[in-house]
N, C-alpha and C positions, 0 to 999 in steps of 0.2 A: 629618510626619519631619524635613522641616527644619527647624524650631525644638529637636525633640531633639538631633536631632547640633551644633545648634547651643549645646545646653547644657546636656549628658553628654559626659565624657570616652570616646574615641573608642573605647579597650578598655573599657568596662564594655558600651556599647551596640553592640560590634562583630556581637553573637549578633542581633539583633532588626534590624541594617540589611538583613544580609545574607542574611535574611528576605524584608525587605521589597524586592530588589531580586532574588530569583526569581521573587518575586511578579509583579515588572515586568517579566521577561522574558516571565514564561506570558501576561500579558498579550498583550504585541506578537507572540511567536508564533500567538495564537488568529487575535487580527484580522488579519494578515498574512496565516494562511495559509503563513508561514514553520518550518520546521525549522531553523533558522539555525545552521550551524557555529560552529566556536571564531572561525573567524578574522571572520566576519560579526558578530560579536554583539563581537567587541573591535570594528573599526570603527562598529556603530554604539550604540556604547558614548562615542563619540569628536564632538566637538563638531562644528559644516557645516566650520568653519572647517579637519578635516580632514576631512571625504567624509564626515562620521559623522552621526547622525538623531539628536544629544544627548537620545538614553539612559543620564544615564551614570549608573550605580553609584556608590552614596551612600554604602554602607562605603568605596571607594573613597578617598572624599572629604571625610567627616567630618574628618579629622586639619586637609586647611584648613581646613574648616565651625568648628570649633573654636578655630583657632590665630588667623581672624580675627575670632573674636571676641570673644578675649579681650583680643587690641590694642584692637578700639576700646573695651571696657568700663569699660575703666582698675580691669577688675578683676585681673586676671592679673598675677601675681607669679614673679622669676625663680624664686623655688624653690618652687615650681608643680609638682609630681611629676606628677600629671598631662598640663598644658602642656610638660614637657620628653618626655613618651612620641611628644607627640601631632609636636612637631618631631622626634620620631628618627621616625614613622611615615613622617613627610611626604619627611623628605628618602630618603627608602631608595627612592621611588615619583619621585624628580627625577633630573635628569642633578648629577654631581656638583660641574656647576661655576652652578647652584641650591639648593644647598643649605641654610638660612639656621640660623640659632641659635635662641636663650629671646631671650635681651636685642637682639636684631638685628627680630623679630617684635614685641616687645616698643613700643618705639621704633620703629619707624616705620608703625603702622598700617598695616598691609598690609594689602589689598583679598582680600576668599574667590576675587571674578573673577581677581585675580593668579595664585593660589596652584594655583587647579584648574585654569588655566590653565597653568601649567609638567606641572603631573602630566599634562593632554594630549599637551601637545608630547611631553615623555619615552611617552606609551603609541605614539602615533605615532610614533615610532621607532624604539620596541621594533617594532612587528608590521609596518614596511618592514623592517626587519634579517628577519625573521621569513621572510620572501618570497624563493621564489627569482629572482636579477635577471628576468627573464622573465615574474616573476606582477609588481612591481614598477609597469607602467604603469598600471596598473586608478586604484591607492589616486592615484599620484602626479598623477594628472586630475582625482580627486576631490576635490582636498584646495586645485585650484590657485582664486584668488578669483572668486566668483560663480557656478563652478559648481553648488553647492547650492542658488542661488538658486531654484530651483524649490520647493525643499521650506517655503519659507516665504513665499512666494506665496498670497494673498489668490485664493480662487476665485470664479468669478463663472457658474454655471449655467443665469441667465437670459439671460448671451452666448454658452453655449457654451463656455467659461474656464474648466475643471474637468477632471479625470479621471475616471471611472468604475471603484468599487472595483479589475475584476479588471485596471482598466491600474496604478491605483497600487500594486495586488500588484506583479505587474509587470514594473513600473521602478524598487522597491523593489530586487526577489529579481538586476532586472539591476545596482541600483546598488552591492549588495551582492558583487555574483559569485556569486550565488548560484542552480550548475543553469544556467547561463547557458552556449552553445554559446557554445565563442568563438570558431571559425569560420576563415576568411585574414584577418577588419579589413575594413574597407569604407573604401575613397573614394571621395566620390561629386562630377559637379560636378554644376550643377542646369543642365538641357539648357538652348542660349541659341542665336540663328546670329552674333548682337555679342557685342564683350568686356565684353560688363558684364551683368547680371541686374536693376538695378535704376543706370537717367541721372537724376542729379537737377543744372537746371539752375539758375544761379547760386548756386554753394555756395563753391566758391574763386576769390576774382576770376574771377567770370565765368567760370572754364569751366566747362563743362559733367561730371563728377563721377562717373566709373562705378566703381559698387559690383557685386563679383562675389564672388559665392559660393559657396564648395563645404565639403563635409561633409568632413572625415577624425576616423579610428577610430588613437586610441594603438595600440592590438593588430596592424595591419596589419604585416605582416612584413618588409616594404619600412622603415618608421621602427622594430622595436618594440627593436632593437640601444643608438638613442636615449630612444625617450621611457621605456624603466627606468629610466633615471636622472637621463632633466632634466624636469620637468612644460612640457608646451607642447609637445615636442618636435616634433609632430604639426603639430600649427597653425601653427608656424614653418614646417615646411618647404611647408607647402601653398600658403603665403605666397609664399612664395619662389618653388612654381611657377607660381604665378598672376599676378607681377608676370614676370618672364623671359614666358609663353605669350604675356599679352595684352600686357601693358605696351607692348609697340611700337608692335603695334592700336592703344589708343588715344592713344599721341604725333603720329601719324598724323593721326588726326582731331582730335586740339586736345583730350582730354579728358583730365583726371585719372586716373589706374589705381589706385584701392585695394580691394584683396581683402580682403574678409570672412573667415577661415574658423575655422571651428567644432570644436569634437570632439566625436565621440558622448556623453564623461559632460560636456559643459554647457562646456567651456572654449574662449574665446576665444583670438586672434591677437591681436598690439598692437592697445590701445586711439588708441596718440598716432598710428598712421598714420591719423589718420581728425582730418585738418584739421576748424581750429572753423570754424566759417563767421563772416563778415566783412559789415559793410556798407560797399559802394560805391557812391555816386554817378554818375549817366550822369552 
């Protein structure tokens, strides 16, 4: 189907591509046992960079695929009516600031990945705008860097590092916001009697480093007002809270205090808070 999209003008292949896209959706529904909502399916079509499942509709990216194919093949001509139509279709799907012309497409040799990325970015913006402010916290959180890494990790059943089918189905429902009770959110500190969950020796200038773990939710009522506008706000607030509560205790003990905050959708706090280990001779 990708080959067809590369060599066939989108205006001629649109019906067939839409039928194929519908088959992909039905396959996902059957495999996941999820009756996805329109918003959930819009998210699923996004790339992992935007918190999606990379189940892209080929009909949405047909113009990008066709333009890139002609751009690199050398067979594209400025007066090609099909290329002009493809460029017009592409420009409808992206921000006006990212619109292209036929000449720019032929002269710059634009990669399809770049064109599709612009389409996905616009679709993500449209999806966010369709949500009320209170509902934006989840899509913003799942779109943070590395939050979706669990989707592409290689499982290892032999080591017990894998998800059972029912666990994966539930995780996908929760990820897409399908039939998941919101409740009052979650903020949980792992129980300990010292200001550290993990204590590491010799990491930071011979000091003991206290890693203080905390799990927080961007849907928690006390932080929702910020997390619906700023991705990572919940993790940042949790880190600040940990520094205020355990920082003085660690200082008294001569430890370096490093809070490790992670949001329930996978976003971690500031990675630059962890110092790089150095070699210090005795």
